[in-house]
C-alpha positions in Angstrom: 73.8 97.3 80.2 74.0 100.6 82.1 77.2 102.6 81.8 78.2 103.8 85.2 81.6 105.3 84.4 83.4 106.5 81.3 86.6 108.4 80.7 88.3 109.5 77.5 92.0 109.2 77.0 94.5 110.3 74.4 98.2 110.0 73.5 100.5 111.2 70.8 101.3 108.7 68.1 103.8 109.5 65.4 104.4 113.1 64.3 101.8 115.3 65.9 99.1 112.6 65.5 96.8 112.2 68.5 94.9 109.0 69.1 91.9 108.5 71.4 90.4 105.8 73.5 87.5 105.3 75.9 87.5 103.4 79.1 84.1 102.3 80.4 82.5 100.4 83.3 79.0 99.0 82.9 76.6 96.9 85.1 73.7 94.6 84.2 71.9 92.4 86.7 74.8 92.4 89.2 77.4 91.6 86.5 80.2 94.2 86.1 81.9 94.7 82.8 85.0 96.8 82.1 86.2 97.6 78.7 88.5 99.7 76.5 87.5 101.1 73.1 90.0 102.4 70.6 89.2 105.2 68.1 91.0 105.9 64.8 89.9 109.4 63.8 86.1 109.3 64.1 86.0 105.6 63.5 85.8 103.0 66.4 88.3 100.2 66.0 86.7 97.8 68.5 86.3 97.0 72.2 88.5 95.0 74.5 86.6 93.5 77.4 89.0 93.6 80.4 86.6 92.1 83.0 83.3 90.5 83.3 82.0 89.1 86.7 80.2 89.8 89.9 83.1 91.1 92.1 83.3 94.9 92.3 86.7 94.7 94.1 88.2 92.4 91.5 86.9 94.6 88.7 88.4 97.6 90.4 91.8 95.9 90.7 91.7 95.0 87.0 90.6 98.5 86.1 93.6 100.1 88.0 96.1 97.6 86.7 95.1 97.8 83.0 94.7 101.6 83.2 98.3 101.8 84.6 99.5 99.8 81.6 97.8 102.2 79.2 99.1 105.3 81.0 102.6 103.8 81.1 102.3 103.6 77.3 101.5 107.3 77.1 97.8 107.6 77.4 96.5 110.5 79.5 92.9 110.8 80.8 90.5 113.6 80.3 89.3 113.3 83.9 92.0 113.5 86.6 92.1 111.1 89.5 91.4 108.2 87.1 92.7 105.5 89.5 90.1 106.3 92.2 92.4 105.5 95.0 94.3 107.3 97.7 97.6 107.4 95.8 98.7 110.5 94.0 101.6 111.4 91.7 101.6 114.8 93.2 103.3 116.2 96.3 106.7 117.9 96.0 108.5 115.9 98.6 107.2 112.6 97.3 108.1 113.7 93.7 111.7 114.5 94.7 112.2 111.1 96.3 110.6 109.3 93.3 112.9 111.1 90.9 115.9 110.0 92.9 114.6 106.4 92.7 113.9 106.7 89.0 117.4 108.2 88.3 119.1 105.5 90.4 117.3 102.7 88.4 118.6 104.2 85.2 122.1 105.1 86.2 123.2 102.7 89.0 126.8 101.5 89.0 126.2 97.8 88.5 129.6 96.6 90.0 129.0 98.7 93.1 125.4 97.4 93.3 126.6 93.8 93.1 129.2 94.5 95.8 126.5 96.0 98.1 124.3 93.0 97.5 127.1 90.7 98.4 127.7 92.7 101.6 124.0 92.4 102.4 124.0 88.6 102.0 127.0 88.2 104.3 125.7 90.7 106.9 122.2 89.1 107.0 123.8 85.7 107.5 126.0 86.8 110.3 123.3 88.8 112.1 120.6 86.2 111.3 118.3 88.7 109.8 116.3 88.8 106.6 118.3 90.7 103.9 115.5 93.3 103.3 115.6 94.4 107.0 119.2 95.6 106.5 118.6 97.4 103.2 116.1 97.2 100.4 117.0 96.8 96.7 115.8 100.4 96.2 118.2 101.7 98.8 121.1 99.8 97.4 120.3 101.1 93.9 120.4 104.7 95.2 123.7 104.1 97.0 125.2 102.6 93.8 124.0 105.5 91.7 124.8 108.5 93.9 127.9 107.1 95.5 128.1 109.0 98.8 131.6 109.5 100.3 130.8 111.0 103.7 128.2 110.5 106.4 126.6 113.9 105.6 126.1 112.8 102.0 124.9 109.3 103.1 122.1 110.9 105.2 120.8 112.7 102.1 119.8 109.3 100.6 116.1 108.5 101.1 115.8 105.5 103.4 119.0 106.3 105.3 118.4 107.5 108.9 120.7 108.0 111.8 120.1 104.4 113.0 121.0 102.8 109.6 123.9 105.2 109.1 125.4 104.3 112.5 124.9 100.6 112.0 126.0 100.1 108.4 127.2 103.5 107.2 130.9 102.7 107.5 130.5 99.5 105.5 128.4 101.3 102.8 130.8 104.2 102.5 133.7 101.8 102.2 132.2 100.5 99.1 130.7 103.6 97.5 133.5 106.0 98.1 135.9 103.8 96.2 134.1 104.3 92.9 134.4 107.3 90.6 131.4 109.5 90.3 130.3 112.2 87.8 127.9 114.1 90.1 128.1 115.4 93.7 125.9 116.4 96.6 123.4 117.9 97.3 121.2 116.0 94.9 119.1 119.0 93.6 120.6 118.5 90.1 118.6 115.3 89.7 115.4 117.3 89.1 116.9 118.9 85.9 118.5 115.6 84.8 115.3 113.7 84.6 113.2 113.7 81.5 109.7 114.6 82.7 107.6 112.6 80.3 109.7 109.4 80.8 109.6 109.9 84.5 105.7 110.1 84.5 105.5 107.0 82.3 107.9 105.2 84.8 105.6 106.2 87.7 102.6 104.6 85.9 104.8 101.5 85.4 105.3 101.4 89.1 101.5 101.6 89.6 101.1 98.8 87.1 103.3 96.5 89.2 101.6 97.6 92.4 98.1 96.9 91.0 99.2 93.6 89.4 100.3 92.4 92.9 97.0 93.5 94.4 95.0 91.7 91.7 97.1 88.5 92.1 96.5 88.7 95.9 92.8 89.2 95.5 92.5 86.2 93.1 94.7 84.1 95.4 92.5 84.8 98.4 89.4 83.9 96.4 90.9 80.5 95.3 92.0 79.7 98.8 88.7 80.6 100.4 86.9 78.3 97.9 89.5 75.5 98.4 89.4 75.7 102.2 85.6 75.6 102.1 85.8 72.4 99.9 88.2 70.8 102.5 91.4 71.0 100.5 94.8 70.7 102.4 97.9 72.7 101.9 99.3 70.6 99.1 96.1 70.7 97.2 95.8 74.5 97.7 99.3 74.9 96.4 98.3 73.0 93.3 95.1 75.0 92.6 96.7 78.3 93.4 100.0 77.9 91.6 102.0 79.3 94.5 104.3 77.7 97.1 103.1 76.2 100.4 104.8 79.1 102.2 102.9 81.7 100.1 99.7 79.7 100.8 100.3 79.9 104.5 101.1 83.6 104.4 97.8 84.2 102.5 95.9 82.0 105.0 97.3 84.1 107.9 96.1 87.3 106.2 92.6 85.7 105.7 92.5 85.0 109.4 93.5 88.6 110.3 90.7 89.9 108.0 88.1 87.8 109.8 87.7 84.8 107.5 87.5 81.4 109.1 90.5 79.1 108.2 89.9 76.6 111.0 88.8 73.9 108.6 92.3 73.9 107.0 94.1 74.1 110.4 92.1 71.1 111.8 92.9 69.1 108.6 96.6 69.8 108.7 97.0 69.2 112.4 94.9 66.1 112.5 98.0 63.8 112.7 99.8 66.0 115.2 99.5 64.8 118.8 97.7 66.9 121.4 100.8 66.8 123.5 102.9 68.2 120.7 100.4 71.0 120.0 100.3 71.8 123.8 104.1 72.1 123.8 104.0 74.6 121.0 101.2 76.5 122.6 103.1 76.7 125.9 106.2 77.9 123.9 104.2 80.8 122.5 103.0 81.8 125.9 106.6 81.8 127.2 108.4 83.2 124.1 105.8 85.3 122.4 104.4 84.9 118.9 106.6 87.3 116.9 109.5 85.0 115.9 109.1 81.3 115.1 112.7 80.1 115.7 112.8 80.5 119.5 109.3 78.9 119.8 110.6 75.9 117.7 113.5 75.2 120.0 111.5 75.8 123.1 108.8 73.3 122.0 111.1 70.7 120.4 114.4 71.2 122.2 117.7 73.1 121.5 119.5 71.8 118.4 116.3 70.1 117.1 117.3 68.9 113.6 115.0 66.2 112.2 116.1 64.2 109.2 113.0 65.3 107.2 114.0 69.0 107.7 112.3 71.8 109.6 109.8 73.0 107.0 107.0 70.8 108.2 107.5 71.9 111.8 107.5 75.6 110.9 104.2 75.0 109.0 102.8 73.5 112.2 104.0 76.4 114.2 102.3 78.9 111.9 99.0 77.0 111.9 99.0 76.7 115.7 100.0 80.4 115.9 96.8 81.3 114.1 94.8 79.6 116.8 97.0 81.1 119.5 96.5 84.6 118.2 92.8 84.0 117.8 92.6 82.9 121.4 94.6 85.9 122.6 92.3 88.3 120.7 89.2 86.6 122.2 90.7 87.0 125.8 91.5 90.6 125.2 88.0 91.3 123.9 86.4 89.5 126.9 88.6 91.5 129.3 87.6 94.7 127.6 83.9 94.0 127.8 84.1 93.3 131.6 
């Protein structure tokens, strides 16, 4: 096996005792191997094989995820830029915002956070919007930790702009200003309040979560592509992938965007849907656009459409037909561009 990359890492263990490890990537006849080797003094304590297979992209995802786990545990590399990606833990503005996020996760007022979450649920329901569009969990955590009392203070919270403040600021301030707080604004004091080493480890934990999601997404795509090629339907893809039908459909939409053919699955799932029904949905997309599904649903099936079996099946049909519709729109645009 040819070693193509190696990095040495170390961390402090116990009282002034430094332990070392080695991370390596090797290749032999198209098979990639990724491993971790621990050292105790001058003695090797064994290898852990993290990955073995033919996919460079999957190996790289495993590499980034497992390295983030180790660095979250305190290991630091001899060679900087160990993740080999575009992300960086540097940048003063980014660091300031991350420290605010870190502090808010450690010191949020739970009762205020729960009240903000309750507000978000009610507001999302009344405005018929997804809760995350109104405010992310991260933003609600920061509001509950720093407890702004004025519009000027509210605008110092990352993620709060003039638009959000004018829409929801009064509601947020009504909740946050009622709670007692130990610190004030501006938030420059946070930099000194954060333990640097714990903050760095927390950053690597965030990378760990990010790369774990990337790895899960990559493996899901591989399973779905294989299943679609074998002629599996949505229910079978759900079983082999271990995710919900909705998540399968979301991944299928991404595959189509990335240029993979998913027509075999679409044809299978729509085989029992009449051509007239499919034509009605297609016409609805032409009239209503393809961004939101609900107006297309009621345009195609009628206002107040509420079948006894529920709407999930019909939304699945809409999403599958939308893939074809968007493919057709893209083809028309390309043809017009080439004229």
